[in-house]
N, C-alpha and C positions, 0 to 999 in steps of 0.2 A: 535508550536513553533521553530522546526528546519526551517519552510522557514523565519523565521528570519535571519536566518546562509547564506541560500543560494546564496544572495548576493555574502558572501566571498570566496562564493568555485566555482562559477558561470567561472570564469575564467578557471579555469582546466576542466569544463566538456566542454565548449567552444571549447579550445584545442581537444581535445575528437573528439566532433563533428565534427572538422573542417578535420582531420585526415581521419573520416570516408566518411564523403560527398565526399572525393576525389577518394573514390572508386566508388562512385555513386548509394549508398545507399541511402534510402526516408526515413524518421521520420515512415511513416505508416509501411514500412520493420521491422523497427528496433519494433516498438510498436508490431507486429505480431511476431516477435523475441521471445518477452519477454514473451509472453502465449505460444508459442513452447519449451522456457525452463521450463516454470512453468508442462507443460505435462509429460515432458521426465522427469522431476525431480520425480512427482508423481510415475511414473513407475518404475523408479528404488527404490524410495522409499517402494514401493507394494516387490518387489522381495528383497531386501536388509533390511527391517527393519530399515535403520540406520539413527537418527536424522542427522548427518554431511553431510547427502545427503540434506536434507530439507534445511541446514541452505545454502550452497552453491548455492541452487535455488534460495531460496528468495536473497539474497544480488547479482547474476550474474542478475535475472528478474528485480530486484530494481534497479539495475543499468543501465541494458537496458533503464529502466520507465526512467530515470531522462535524458540519454542521446540523446532519442528521441526527448525529448522537446528540448533541446540545440540546436538540428538540426535543428527543425523544423525553430527556430528563426532564424539561421545563414543563413539558406537557404530561408528566408523570406515565409516558407513554411505553417504558421501555419493558420489553417484554422477551422472552426467551425466542419468541415467532419471531419477533424483528432483529433482534442480535444473530439469530441465523440468518436470515435472508440479505444482511450487511456483511456476515463475514463471504458468504457464499459470492457477491457480487464482487468483494474488495476484489479474489482470486479471480476471478471472469477479468474484472478490469486491468488485474494483472498478465493476462496471458493477452490482451487485448494490445498493452502497450507492447508486451515483446513481439507480437505478430508487427508493429508498426516499425521496431526498431529492424526489423530484418528487409521491410519494405524499404525504408531509409538507405540501408549499405553497409546495416553492419552482419561482422562472421556470423551465419544462422548456425553453428554449432555453439558460441560461444554465447549467442542468443538462449538457445538450448539448456543449455549451461546453468546458463544466472537463472533462468524461468524454474529449472527443476527446483535451483537451490532455495529460491525463494520460496517455493511453494511448499516445500520442505522445512522452511523457519515456522509458515503456519501451522502445518499439519502439527509439529513438535510443540508448539503452544497448545493447540484445541487437543491434538492425545497426551498430553502432561496432564492438562487443567479438567480431563476427565476423568484422569486417576486420583486427584486430588492434589496434585501439586500445581502451585502458584507459579506464571511463568511470567508476571507482567514484567519487564522491566529487564529480562534475562537476553542478553546478547545484543551487541552491539549494532548490528542493523536491524532493527526492528521495521517495520511497515513506514513509517513515515522518513526513515533514513534513508530505507531504500527510492523512496521516492524521490528523496531530494537527490540521493547520491545518481539518478536515472536522468534529472533534469540538468545537472552539471555536465554527465557524458553527452549529456545532447547538444550542450553550449558549448562544449570543446569541439564536439561532431561540425559545428559552425567552422571553425577554424582550420582546423584539422584533422583528416580523417582517420589516420595513423594513431596520431594522441589518443583519441576518442577509442578506439579497438581496445587500448591499453587501459583508458579509464574503465570500461568496460569489465576488462581483466581484472582488475583492483578490485568493482566492486562486484562480482561473482566472487573473488578469494576472501570477501571479509561477511561476503553471506554464508559463504561455506563454512570458515569458521563460528557464525554465528549457531548455523544448524549443529557444528560440533558442542556448543557452551550448551547450547540450551537440553541438549540427548546428556552432555557430562552431568547436568543441574540436574535434569528428572533424575536419571542414574543415582546419583549422588541419595535423595532425598527419599526414594521409592525404597532403597536397601536398608537405608535407615527405621523406615517403617514396616519393613517386612520380619 
């Protein structure tokens, strides 16, 4: 869903990427930095159990993830190898965020369900596109939307634990619906091509 708004804010991220490129930073270095931010954030959450640390971690790591793509395009360094690294680190970051949710006090079984479905959304896109099905924009809860949903859930947690558990349940449900949307889209397209 937010992919449709990306073109309207690409100028801003291109400006940031231009600034970073003058420092000699490569897209793969930025991608790796987003993983380091996620790991450091997790360690801080383990020590302090503060949801605001995870909010900051998601925002910083997510921002870096967007900028690394802009930097790759700006410097004409977008490669299949870089795309593979980016996707792999994105999934690792999602797992680390989920571990942080458990550390903060979210119901582990609910976090497991959310994590599994979140990874299935990404898997559905990867597998669909490997079979020639365009999956961009398919489904309500793409990665950016899921991260925003997590941030909102964490803000709710600051005020009320029970409401936050409900918010995560809603996010998990919407993520599950997205898995189904992507499955049905790929199933239809692949059926018409057979």
